[in-house]
C-alpha positions as CSV (number, residue, x, y, z in Angstrom):
1,M,0.1,-0.2,0.1
2,A,1.1,3.7,-0.6
3,I,3.3,5.6,2.1
4,I,0.3,7.7,4.1
5,I,1.8,11.4,3.6
6,P,4.1,12.0,6.5
7,A,5.4,15.2,4.9
8,N,5.2,17.2,2.0
9,S,7.6,16.2,-0.7
10,A,5.7,17.8,-3.2
11,T,7.6,20.5,-5.8
12,A,6.6,23.8,-5.5
13,G,3.3,24.6,-7.5
14,A,1.9,21.4,-6.3
15,F,-1.8,21.2,-4.9
16,E,-2.7,22.2,-1.3
17,V,-5.6,21.4,0.7
18,A,-6.0,24.7,3.0
19,N,-8.7,23.1,5.4
20,S,-10.3,20.3,6.8
21,C,-13.7,19.9,9.3
22,R,-13.4,18.2,12.6
23,F,-16.0,15.6,13.2
24,N,-16.6,15.2,17.4
25,F,-18.2,12.1,17.9
26,G,-19.9,13.7,21.2
27,D,-21.4,16.6,19.0
28,S,-23.3,14.5,17.0
29,P,-22.1,16.3,13.7
30,K,-23.4,15.8,10.3
31,L,-23.8,17.3,6.9
32,S,-26.6,16.5,5.1
33,I,-28.9,16.8,2.1
34,G,-32.6,16.1,0.8
35,N,-31.7,14.6,-2.6
36,D,-35.8,15.1,-4.4
37,K,-34.8,15.8,-7.9
38,G,-33.7,12.2,-9.3
39,S,-34.0,8.4,-9.3
40,N,-31.9,5.8,-8.7
41,V,-28.2,5.5,-10.0
42,T,-26.4,2.8,-11.7
43,K,-23.5,4.7,-11.1
44,F,-21.9,6.9,-8.6
45,T,-18.0,7.8,-6.9
46,F,-17.5,9.1,-3.4
47,S,-14.3,10.3,-2.4
48,C,-12.7,11.9,0.5
49,W,-9.6,12.4,2.7
50,F,-10.1,11.1,6.3
51,K,-8.0,11.0,9.7
52,T,-9.3,8.8,12.4
53,S,-9.6,10.2,15.5
54,T,-10.5,7.9,18.9
55,V,-11.8,4.7,17.4
56,N,-15.1,4.4,19.3
57,S,-17.4,0.9,20.2
58,S,-19.8,1.5,17.1
59,Y,-19.9,2.2,13.4
60,G,-18.7,6.0,12.3
61,R,-20.8,6.8,8.9
62,I,-18.5,8.7,6.7
63,F,-21.3,9.2,4.0
64,Y,-24.5,7.0,4.1
65,T,-28.1,7.8,2.5
66,S,-31.2,5.5,2.8
67,S,-34.5,4.8,0.6
68,A,-37.4,3.0,1.3
69,G,-35.8,0.4,3.2
70,G,-32.1,0.4,1.2
71,E,-28.8,2.1,2.3
72,V,-25.8,3.0,1.0
73,N,-22.4,3.6,2.8
74,F,-19.4,4.1,3.8
75,T,-18.3,3.1,7.3
76,M,-15.7,2.6,9.6
77,Y,-16.2,-0.5,11.7
78,A,-15.0,-0.3,15.6
79,A,-11.9,-1.6,14.9
80,G,-10.8,0.5,12.3
81,E,-12.1,-2.0,9.2
82,L,-14.0,0.1,6.6
83,A,-17.3,-0.9,4.7
84,M,-18.8,-0.4,1.6
85,I,-22.9,-1.4,2.1
86,F,-25.0,-1.4,-0.7
87,N,-29.2,-2.2,-0.6
88,D,-31.9,-1.1,-3.4
89,G,-34.2,-1.9,-0.8
90,S,-35.3,-5.2,-2.7
91,A,-32.6,-7.4,-3.0
92,G,-30.7,-7.1,0.2
93,E,-27.5,-5.8,2.0
94,R,-23.9,-6.5,0.3
95,S,-21.3,-5.7,2.5
96,W,-17.8,-5.7,1.2
97,L,-15.8,-5.4,5.0
98,T,-12.0,-4.7,4.6
99,D,-9.6,-7.0,6.2
100,A,-7.1,-4.4,6.9
101,I,-7.5,-1.8,9.8
102,Y,-7.2,2.3,8.8
103,R,-7.2,3.6,12.8
104,D,-3.7,5.6,12.6
105,P,-4.5,8.5,14.4
106,S,-1.1,10.4,13.2
107,A,-2.5,9.9,9.4
108,W,-4.0,11.1,6.3
109,Y,-6.0,8.5,4.2
110,H,-7.9,9.1,1.0
111,A,-10.9,6.8,0.0
112,V,-12.6,5.9,-3.4
113,V,-16.0,4.5,-3.0
114,R,-16.7,3.8,-6.8
115,Y,-20.3,1.9,-8.2
116,D,-20.6,1.0,-11.8
117,S,-23.0,-1.8,-11.9
118,T,-23.3,-1.9,-16.0
119,D,-19.7,-3.2,-16.1
120,A,-20.1,-6.8,-17.1
121,T,-17.7,-8.2,-15.1
122,A,-19.3,-8.3,-11.6
123,A,-16.1,-8.0,-9.1
124,D,-15.5,-4.5,-10.6
125,R,-19.0,-3.5,-10.3
126,Q,-18.0,-2.3,-6.7
127,Q,-14.4,-1.0,-5.8
128,L,-12.9,0.4,-3.1
129,W,-9.5,2.6,-3.2
130,I,-7.3,3.6,-0.3
131,N,-4.0,6.2,-0.7
132,G,-4.1,5.1,-4.6
133,V,-4.3,1.6,-4.2
134,R,-7.9,-0.2,-5.0
135,V,-8.1,-2.7,-2.0
136,T,-9.0,-6.7,-3.0
137,S,-8.7,-8.4,0.4
138,F,-12.1,-8.2,1.9
139,S,-13.7,-10.8,4.9
140,E,-17.0,-10.1,3.2
141,S,-17.8,-9.1,-0.2
142,T,-20.8,-9.9,-2.4
143,N,-21.4,-8.5,-6.0
144,V,-23.8,-6.6,-6.8
145,A,-26.7,-7.3,-9.9
146,E,-25.4,-6.2,-13.1
147,N,-27.2,-2.6,-13.8
148,E,-28.6,-2.4,-10.0
149,A,-29.4,1.0,-9.4
150,M,-28.6,2.2,-5.6
151,P,-30.7,4.6,-4.1
152,V,-28.1,7.3,-3.5
153,F,-30.1,10.4,-4.8
154,N,-33.4,8.6,-4.8
155,D,-36.0,10.9,-2.3
156,E,-34.1,11.0,0.8
157,N,-31.6,12.4,2.8
158,F,-27.5,11.9,2.1
159,A,-25.6,12.7,5.1
160,V,-21.6,12.9,5.8
161,G,-20.4,12.2,8.9
162,R,-23.6,10.4,10.4
163,E,-26.5,8.2,9.6
164,V,-29.4,10.3,8.7
165,D,-32.6,8.5,9.1
166,A,-34.9,7.9,11.7
167,N,-32.0,6.7,14.4
168,D,-29.9,9.7,13.2
169,R,-26.9,7.6,14.9
170,F,-23.0,6.4,14.1
171,S,-21.0,9.6,14.2
172,F,-17.7,9.4,12.1
173,D,-15.0,10.7,14.9
174,G,-12.2,12.4,13.4
175,Y,-11.1,15.0,10.6
176,L,-12.6,14.9,6.9
177,A,-11.7,16.9,3.8
178,E,-11.8,17.4,0.0
179,V,-15.2,15.5,0.4
180,C,-16.8,14.8,-2.8
181,L,-19.6,13.0,-4.4
182,I,-20.1,12.6,-8.2
183,D,-23.4,12.4,-10.1
184,G,-23.6,9.8,-13.0
185,T,-19.9,8.9,-13.3
186,A,-17.7,6.3,-11.4
187,Y,-14.0,7.6,-11.4
188,T,-11.2,6.1,-9.9
189,A,-8.3,7.4,-7.5
190,T,-6.0,8.5,-9.8
191,D,-9.0,11.6,-10.9
192,F,-8.4,12.9,-7.0
193,G,-5.1,12.0,-6.1
194,E,-1.3,11.0,-7.6
195,F,1.7,9.8,-6.4
196,D,4.9,12.5,-5.9
197,E,6.9,12.4,-8.1
198,D,10.2,13.3,-6.4
199,S,8.8,10.3,-3.6
200,P,6.7,8.1,-5.6
201,T,5.4,6.1,-2.6
202,I,3.9,9.0,-1.3
203,W,-0.1,9.8,-2.5
204,K,-1.2,13.1,-2.5
205,P,-4.4,15.2,-3.7
206,K,-4.9,16.5,-6.4
207,D,-6.7,19.4,-7.9
208,V,-10.9,18.0,-8.3
209,S,-12.3,21.4,-9.3
210,T,-12.5,20.1,-13.2
211,L,-14.3,16.7,-12.7
212,T,-17.7,16.8,-13.9
213,F,-20.1,16.4,-10.8
214,G,-23.5,15.4,-12.1
215,A,-26.2,17.5,-11.5
216,K,-27.0,16.0,-7.8
217,G,-22.8,15.9,-6.9
218,F,-21.4,17.8,-4.9
219,Y,-18.1,19.5,-3.1
220,L,-17.1,20.6,0.1
221,D,-13.5,22.0,0.5
222,F,-14.5,23.3,4.2
223,E,-12.5,26.9,3.2
224,D,-16.0,28.8,4.6
225,S,-15.7,28.5,8.2
226,S,-19.8,30.1,8.1
227,A,-20.4,27.5,5.6
228,L,-19.1,24.3,6.6
229,G,-21.4,22.5,4.2
230,N,-20.6,24.4,1.0
231,D,-20.4,22.8,-1.9
232,V,-18.1,24.8,-4.4
233,S,-18.3,22.3,-7.6
234,G,-20.3,24.8,-9.6
235,N,-23.8,23.0,-8.6
236,N,-24.7,25.0,-5.1
237,N,-25.7,21.7,-3.6
238,D,-25.0,23.1,-0.5
239,L,-25.2,20.3,2.5
240,T,-27.4,21.5,5.9
241,V,-24.9,22.0,8.7
242,S,-25.9,20.0,12.2
243,N,-24.0,20.7,15.3
244,L,-20.5,21.6,13.6
245,A,-19.4,25.3,14.6
246,A,-16.8,27.6,12.9
247,T,-14.5,26.5,15.4
248,D,-14.7,22.5,14.1
249,Q,-13.1,24.4,10.6
250,A,-9.3,23.1,10.8
251,T,-5.8,23.6,8.9
252,D,-4.9,20.2,9.6
253,T,-5.2,18.2,6.1
254,P,-3.7,15.9,4.2
255,T,-1.4,18.4,2.5
256,N,0.0,19.8,6.1
257,N,-0.2,17.2,8.8
258,F,-0.6,18.5,12.6
259,C,0.4,16.4,15.9
260,T,-2.3,15.0,17.8
261,G,-3.3,13.3,20.6
262,N,-3.2,9.6,21.0
263,P,-5.4,7.4,21.8
264,L,-3.5,4.3,21.3
265,A,-1.0,5.8,23.8
266,N,-3.3,6.1,27.1
267,Y,-2.2,5.4,30.3
268,H,-2.7,4.1,32.8
269,A,-6.2,3.5,33.7
270,G,-6.9,5.6,30.2
271,G,-8.6,8.8,29.8
272,T,-11.3,9.7,27.2
273,Y,-10.2,12.3,24.6
274,S,-12.3,13.9,21.9
275,E,-12.7,17.2,19.6
276,G,-10.5,15.3,17.0
277,N,-8.0,14.4,19.9
278,C,-7.0,17.6,21.3
279,K,-9.7,17.2,24.4
280,W,-8.4,14.7,26.8
281,V,-10.2,14.1,29.7
282,S,-8.2,11.8,32.7
283,G,-10.0,8.9,33.8
284,G,-10.0,6.7,37.0
285,T,-7.8,5.6,39.7
286,A,-4.1,5.0,38.3
287,G,-3.1,2.7,40.9
288,G,-0.3,5.0,42.8
289,N,0.3,6.1,39.3
290,T,0.2,8.7,36.9
291,L,-2.7,8.7,34.5
292,Y,-1.0,10.4,31.5
293,N,-1.6,11.0,27.4
294,I,1.1,11.7,24.6
295,S,1.2,13.5,21.5
296,T,1.0,11.3,18.4
297,V,4.7,12.5,16.5
298,G,8.0,12.4,18.7
299,V,10.9,14.8,17.3
300,T,14.2,14.7,17.3
301,A,15.9,18.0,16.6
302,G,14.4,21.7,15.9
303,K,12.5,23.9,18.3
304,W,9.0,23.1,18.9
305,Y,5.3,24.6,20.7
306,C,2.4,23.5,21.6
307,E,-0.5,24.9,24.5
308,V,-2.5,23.1,26.9
309,K,-5.3,25.0,28.4
310,M,-6.1,23.4,32.2
311,K,-9.9,22.6,33.1
312,Q,-8.0,21.0,36.9
313,S,-9.4,19.2,39.5
314,N,-6.2,18.1,41.2
315,T,-2.3,18.0,40.3
316,S,-1.7,18.2,37.1
317,M,1.3,17.7,35.4
318,I,2.6,19.5,31.3
319,G,5.7,17.8,29.7
320,I,8.0,15.9,27.3
321,T,8.8,12.3,27.7
322,D,10.8,10.1,25.1
323,K,8.6,6.9,25.5
324,E,6.0,6.7,22.6
325,Q,5.2,3.2,25.1
326,P,6.2,3.6,28.1
327,D,6.7,0.6,31.1
328,S,2.9,-0.7,32.1
329,S,3.9,0.5,35.6
330,E,5.8,3.4,35.4
331,A,4.8,6.2,36.3
332,M,4.4,10.1,34.0
333,T,8.0,11.6,35.6
334,Q,9.6,8.0,36.1
335,S,11.5,8.3,32.7
336,N,14.9,9.2,32.8
337,Y,14.2,11.2,29.6
338,A,11.2,13.2,30.7
339,A,10.1,16.4,32.4
340,A,7.3,18.0,33.8
341,Y,5.5,21.3,35.2
342,K,3.5,20.9,38.3
343,S,0.2,22.8,38.6
344,N,0.1,22.8,42.3
345,D,3.7,24.6,43.2
346,G,5.0,25.6,40.1
347,K,8.4,23.2,40.2
348,Y,9.7,20.9,37.8
349,I,10.5,17.3,37.6
350,V,13.2,16.1,35.1
351,N,15.0,12.6,34.6
352,A,13.3,11.3,37.5
353,G,15.1,13.7,40.0
354,S,13.6,16.0,42.9
355,A,10.9,18.7,42.1
356,T,12.6,22.0,41.7
357,T,11.7,25.3,41.8
358,Y,10.6,27.2,38.7
359,G,7.9,29.1,37.8
360,D,4.5,30.1,39.0
361,S,1.7,27.5,39.6
362,Y,-1.2,27.5,37.3
363,T,-5.2,26.0,37.1
364,T,-8.0,26.0,35.4
365,D,-7.8,28.6,32.6
366,D,-4.7,29.0,32.4
367,I,-3.1,28.5,29.4
368,V,0.5,26.3,29.6
369,G,3.0,27.1,26.5
370,I,5.6,24.3,26.1
371,Y,8.5,24.9,24.4
372,I,10.9,22.0,22.9
373,D,14.6,23.2,21.8
374,L,16.3,20.3,20.4
375,D,19.1,22.1,19.4
376,N,20.7,23.3,22.2
377,N,18.3,20.5,24.6
378,K,16.4,22.8,26.5
379,L,13.2,23.3,27.8
380,Y,10.7,26.1,28.7
381,F,7.2,26.2,30.0
382,G,4.9,29.8,29.6
383,K,2.2,30.7,31.8
384,N,-0.6,32.3,29.6
385,G,2.0,34.0,27.2
386,T,4.7,35.0,30.2
387,V,7.9,32.4,29.7
388,Q,8.2,31.3,33.4
389,N,11.8,31.2,35.1
390,S,12.9,34.9,33.4
391,G,13.5,32.8,29.9
392,T,15.9,30.4,31.7
393,G,15.8,26.7,30.3
394,I,15.5,23.4,32.3
395,T,18.5,21.4,30.9
396,I,17.2,18.3,28.6
397,T,19.0,15.2,27.8
398,G,19.9,14.9,24.5
399,I,18.4,12.3,21.6
400,S,21.7,11.4,20.4
401,A,22.4,10.7,24.5
402,M,19.0,8.6,25.0
403,T,20.1,5.3,25.7
404,S,15.9,4.1,25.8
405,P,14.3,2.9,24.2
406,A,16.5,1.4,21.6
407,A,19.2,3.0,19.6
408,G,17.3,4.9,16.7
409,S,14.0,4.8,17.8
410,Q,14.1,7.9,20.3
411,G,11.9,10.7,20.4
412,C,10.5,14.0,22.2
413,Y,6.9,14.1,23.1
414,F,4.8,16.1,24.3
415,I,2.6,14.7,27.5
416,G,0.3,15.5,30.1
417,G,-1.3,13.7,33.0
418,T,-2.4,14.1,36.4
419,K,-1.8,12.0,40.0
420,D,-3.5,9.2,41.0
421,N,-6.9,10.0,40.3
422,G,-9.2,11.0,37.0
423,G,-11.1,14.4,36.4
424,S,-9.0,16.6,34.5
425,T,-9.3,18.3,31.9
426,F,-6.1,18.9,29.2
427,E,-7.5,21.2,26.0
428,Y,-4.4,20.9,24.2
429,N,-3.8,23.6,20.8
430,F,-1.3,21.6,18.5
431,G,-2.1,24.5,16.0
432,G,-4.0,22.4,13.7
433,C,-7.8,23.0,15.3
434,S,-7.4,23.7,19.0
435,A,-9.6,22.0,21.5
436,F,-10.4,26.3,23.3
437,T,-11.7,29.0,21.6
438,V,-8.4,31.0,20.5
439,S,-8.8,34.6,20.4
440,S,-5.7,35.8,19.4
441,A,-4.6,34.3,16.1
442,N,-0.7,33.9,16.7
443,S,1.1,31.1,13.4
444,D,4.2,30.2,13.7
445,A,7.4,32.3,12.3
446,N,7.0,29.6,9.7
447,G,3.4,30.8,9.0
448,Y,1.4,27.7,10.3
449,G,-0.5,27.2,13.1
450,N,-3.2,29.2,14.9
451,F,-2.0,29.8,18.6
452,E,-3.3,32.2,21.5
453,Y,0.5,32.9,21.9
454,D,3.2,33.9,19.9
455,P,5.4,30.8,19.9
456,S,8.6,33.1,19.4
457,S,7.3,35.6,21.6
458,G,9.9,35.6,24.8
459,T,13.7,35.6,25.6
460,F,14.7,32.3,26.2
461,D,18.2,31.9,28.0
462,S,18.8,36.1,27.0
463,A,18.0,34.8,22.6
464,S,14.9,34.9,20.3
465,K,14.0,31.9,19.0
466,D,11.4,30.7,16.9
467,F,9.4,27.4,18.1
468,L,7.0,26.0,15.6
469,A,4.2,24.2,15.4
470,I,4.6,20.5,14.7
471,C,3.0,19.7,11.8
472,T,4.4,18.4,8.7
473,K,5.3,21.6,6.8
474,N,7.4,22.3,9.4
475,L,9.2,18.7,9.9
476,G,9.8,18.6,6.4
477,S,12.0,22.0,6.3
478,D,13.2,22.6,10.1
479,G,14.0,18.9,11.3
480,G,11.8,16.8,13.7
């Protein structure tokens, strides 16, 4: 399978995706449209880029439509499998369920569902393409009949991100970008994306504005935060917005992938992620250890920044760690290469040492900035925009000196946690889509991210430094 975009190596002038839309499972969001202008169809195409958040215990409908007992949908199952389901209302349900799972919360995937029941080859009538490669391995696969028409546009509602019928359930949890529904044409993946000419295993989006969308098709680019359902295909088939807000517009996209929290690294009793993996609520008791969460991306060089807004019920710690997968009994600050800033007394702990005086305490609604300088092996923290300890940094162990985990696998991750019991909330802003409302809109020195405070503001060990958002555009040009 093609590599999911880890960094944008595309040449100058390549197509850029400006925005995505965050679908938060707990809000029951959806975009819907009443397609009452036509009949069942024998050809259609659905294409989108998606980045999953917490894989929930139910189904996540990426698109869904139903009519007179029939339905057509593209769904993520609880374990991360993808399913295409076709039912014309008379022949019963035919489902295609992937053997592979697609649950990596750090990756953008591209999916194309191609339906053409006029094809004489039964297995080609329904096709799924992921990252430019046709999927051929399914645990379930039942062909539709030749010339069988499906109720994609017939007299009922079509929804993106949720079911839309009497049940109105099964929300998708994650980000969607470049959502296209094509009426009457069976396109393939190469109509929506292409392999990068410099890195030919990397699949990337391309401009789809010249495609033929058909009378009832639409194209959502999410570039208007006041109208996230705006159809830019030229058809003006705008979708109705339900339980989505302007703050759900994101700059985390397939061409600039941002760091988030990692629900697959959620310790020890676990917590609850939401808001596109940018909000974490600590769970139950940890048996004497710290409950904590880790970011999806570990950096190895450069200068990096994120923000955390606290909703606090007990002592919390914010900082960095070297371990994506810590020992099962290890507390947040027990690693020899971890460092944390404590909420109750403003002290720090580094390399499993003793608490040392550093800065101010912090509490509910304070925004803590984390500044990582791996070029000089320094760590700084800010409180509400003020760098603590008069800008004197905390000395941390350099990546090259780390001995655990195994050589070559080290990285520096953002981390947050709370001691012994649950109830604290960490609202992260990694720059691509904040869990809290940003009122002042500051980007980093390269023009990426949207932060409450300027990542370059202040002095750091008496020097000026530019700290960047962890995103693939910056990782490609500034280390990491």
